[in-house]
N, C-alpha and C positions, 0 to 999 in steps of 0.2 A: 445590622440595624433592621430594626421590624418595621413595615409600613402596612398600614389597615387598609386593606384591598376587598374587591368585590369577588365572591365567587359564583360560578354559572349552573351551581347545581341547587336541585329540590327532590326531594324524596323520590318523587315521580321520575326523576331522572330530566325535566325540564330545566331551563333556566332561570335564575330569578339571583337577585343580588344578595350574598349573604358577607358578612364582614369575616377577612381572611387575615391572620398575622403571616406574611411572607419574608423568610430572612435571606439574604442572598449573599453568597462569598464566590465572587469570580477569582480564579486563579491569574496570577499577573501574566502578561503575556509577552513571552520573549520575542519580539517584533524581528530581532535579527536573525534568529533562529528561523521563523517562517522566511523570511525573504531571501536569505543567503545561505542555507544549511550545507551542511558536509558530511560526508559519510566516514565512517572508522578507517576506511582505506586511504582517506587523504584526497581522493581526486574526486573533484565535484562533478565529472562527467558521468559519474555511478551514484549521483545522489537517488537515493530514495526514502530520504526523510519525508515521513508524511505531514503535508500542508495541514494541519489541525490544531483547534483551539479550545483544550479543555476548559469547563464551567460546572462549578460546584455551587448547589443553593439549598434552600429550606423553605417548606412549604408547612404553613400551620393553618388548622380549622379552628374557628373559635379557640384559640390557645392552646389545641391540643396537637402533636404531629399528626400530618394527614399521611396516609397509607392510599395508594393508588398505582395498584401494577396488574399486570396480565389484561385483561380485557378492560380494565378499568384505567390505564395507564392514559396520563394529560398529553396534550396536542400542543405543544409549546412553539411559538414562533420567534426567531431569534434575528434582531436586525442590526447592523453598524451604520451607524451615522458620521458622515465627515463634519463634524463641528455638532455643539451641544443644541444647538437651534434650527439645524438642516431639519425640512421638510420631509424629503423623500431618501430612505435609505440607500446606501449604496451596493448593500448585501442583504438578502433576506435568505433564511432556511428555516423548514418548520420540520420538527423532530418530535418524535413519539418520547416521551418521558415517564420512566417508572419511578415512584416515590415511597422511599421505604422508612418508616418512622421518621417523617418530615424531611428526610434529606433523599437528594437526588444529585444525578452527575451526569452530565451531556458532554459530548465532543461534537464542536461547531468546526463545519468543513468537512474535507478540503474544496466542495464546489456547492454555490449556492446558486441564487436567482440576481442577476443585477439589475438596476434602476430601467434597462431596455428589455428587460422579461429573458433575457439571453443567459445562458451560464456562466458563470464567473467564478475563478478562485479565489479562497480568501487570502492566499499569500499575494494577489496581484491587487485586491485591496488593501492590504496593510502596507504594502511598499507605496502605492499611490497616495495614500489619506494623509492628511496632516494632523489632524487629531481626531481620534473614532471614539464613539461612545457606542454602549450596546444597551440594546432596548429588546424586552422581550413581552409577549403577548400570550395570552392562555386564551387558544382558538375554540370556540362554540361551534355552533352549527355552521357546516360550511356553505349553504347558502343562504345565510345571515352575518353578513360582516358586523351587523350590529351587536352581536353577542359577543362578540370579542375582548375580552378585558386585558388592558396593558397590566403588567404586575409589579411594576415598578419604574420610578425615574431612570432616566438612563445614566450610565454607569461610564465613566470613563476608562480605557484601556490605559495602564501603564507597563513600562520593561522592568524587567527584573534585572537586577544587579549586573549580572554578567551580560545580558543583554546590552544593556548603556554600554559598557565596558567597550563591546565589539563595534559601537560607532567609529572608534577611533584606532585604527590598524596600524602598526608600526610595520608591516611588511603585507605585500598584497603578491600573491600568484594567481596569474589568470590563465586558466588552461584554454579558453576560446575568445569569444568576443565581449569586449566592453563596451557600453553603451551610455554616456555620460549627456545628461541635461543639460548641466549648467556649467560653471569653470571646473577646472582643475589645477590644483597647487601640490605640485609634489617636491617633498624638500630630500628625497633621496633617490634610490634609483626605481624605474616603473618598467616592468617586466611583461609582457602581453603580445600575443601571436595576432590579435586585432585591438584597435583602440579607435572608437570613434567619440569624438566632442563635439557636442554643439557650441559650446562658449568657447572659452581663453584657457589655455594652458601654460601656466606659469611655472618653469624651472629655474633652479637654483645655476647660479654663476657656473660656467664651464659644463653644463648639463649634458651638452650634445657634443660629441668629439666625431670628427668624418671618419675616424676609424672604427668607429662602433656602429654606423648607420649601414644597415645591411642594402644590397644592390635591390632595387627595384620596392624599398620601404617608402621613397618621397615621390609623389604625383605631382607634377607641374599643374596639373589642372586642381589642385585641392590647396595650392601654396596662394595666400592672399599677395596682394602687390606689396602690401607693405613687408612682407617677408623676404620678397625678392630683393629691395633694396636699388640704389643706384647702379645703372649700367648692365642690369639683367632684365631683358625683354620676353615678352612670350614670343612662340614660334611654333602656331600648331598644338600640338599638346606637351611641346616641350619648351624647351628654355633656349638665348642667344645672348650673346655678349653685346652690348652696344658698341660698335666700334668707334666712335667718336669718342665716348669716355674712357674706353680702355685705352686707346692714344693717348689722351690726356694725361690719365694717371702714369702712363708709361714714361711719358717725358716726365712728368714731376718727378718720379721717382729717379729715373738716369740722373737728372740734373741735380739732386740732392745727394746722391747716395755712390754714385759713379766717377772714375777718375781714370784717366789716361796717363800713362808714364813712358815718358821718350828717355832712351839710355844711348850710350856709347862706350865701347871698349876698343883699344888698338891692340895690333897683333893677336889677335883670336881666331884664327885659322882652325876651324874643326874644334874648338875648343868647347868646355861645358860650363864657363863662369857665366856670372850674371855682367850688368854692366858697369864698367869703372865710374862712370857718372850718370846720373841721371835728373829729369825734372818732371815735376806731377801736376798736372793739369785736370781742374774739375770739367767736368761734363758742362757744366752752364759757363764754360769759359774762364773760371777763376784759376790763377795758377797758386797752388799751395805750399810749394817748397821746391827746392833743390838740394842734390847734394854733388860735389864734385868742382874742380875749377873752372872757374869760366862759367860756369851752368848757373843759369839763376832766373827769375822770374823777371820777364820785362816788360815794358809799356803799362806800364800801372796794374803788375798782375794778372794783366788779360792775356797773355802769351808767356809760353816756358820754353827758354833757348838751351840748347846744348852744344858746347863747342867741340868739335874735333882738337885732339891732340897727336902729337908722334908725326910718323909717316902715312900719309893716307895714301894705302897704295891698295892691293886685292886681300888684305889678310885681317880688315879691321871689320866691326859688327856693329850693326844700327840697331836698337831693339825697341820695342814697342807691345805695350801692353793695355787692357783696360780690367781694373779692379772696381766690384760692387759691392758695398757694404751688405 
């Protein structure tokens, strides 16, 4: 796409407006490749992929391809804006560009200047921005900014198809720490040596198993009250059980799940047999059943009675046990 712009050159080397036709073609930016690169050995800790963005363009003067190389090479300023109408760029970089038969190539990055005047990496800019636009300016006299000429309207940066695919990964293996500014939703397994999340972490049902939580991986100081639940209280940097809550739950459990069984057997000196008759009473005082002659629930099923039989002498056995479901 050609745009009519002003050139700064006069035959004597001074600046004056001249119509220039400029055609630009930006290589689509692989955003994910810049912000999360991987080396061939598969270990991100040994990553040395350069954080650079290639750019291709074309310059024409009076309809003819421009040649400017060697001492006549052009000075272009590349600027990235977070939004089409942003006033101040989030990244600028001035580069010397040689033009051959109208075509030129340049490499933006890895480090330019941020809005605070300090050095800033292009990968950090791309990962932090919502919508990046590229603008370019032909630089004239360094002492006279009014000679600088914008070459084109801002161009939006788009991801390549493979970079778009990498925005949704099926498996993530993290060698070092992960810091997440928002929420994390995990559908499968998440394996990381360090994970910091500023928002919520949503896990599928049964995703956390006490058998797979490494010792020391949970710190009580970082656990919210909602995570602790009823019956657990903070105690310094640790946790303790609320005795009243535990006692109440224990009593409730025993009343509903535990039974006392009483039994009797005649002539069982040193025998290993069980009772010949027995009665079962729940811990809340409800008799639930009896077995054996004259052994039954009594007093509106609030007691269980076991009758003795035979000769009550020194070889009889009285049985008792408690069973909890």
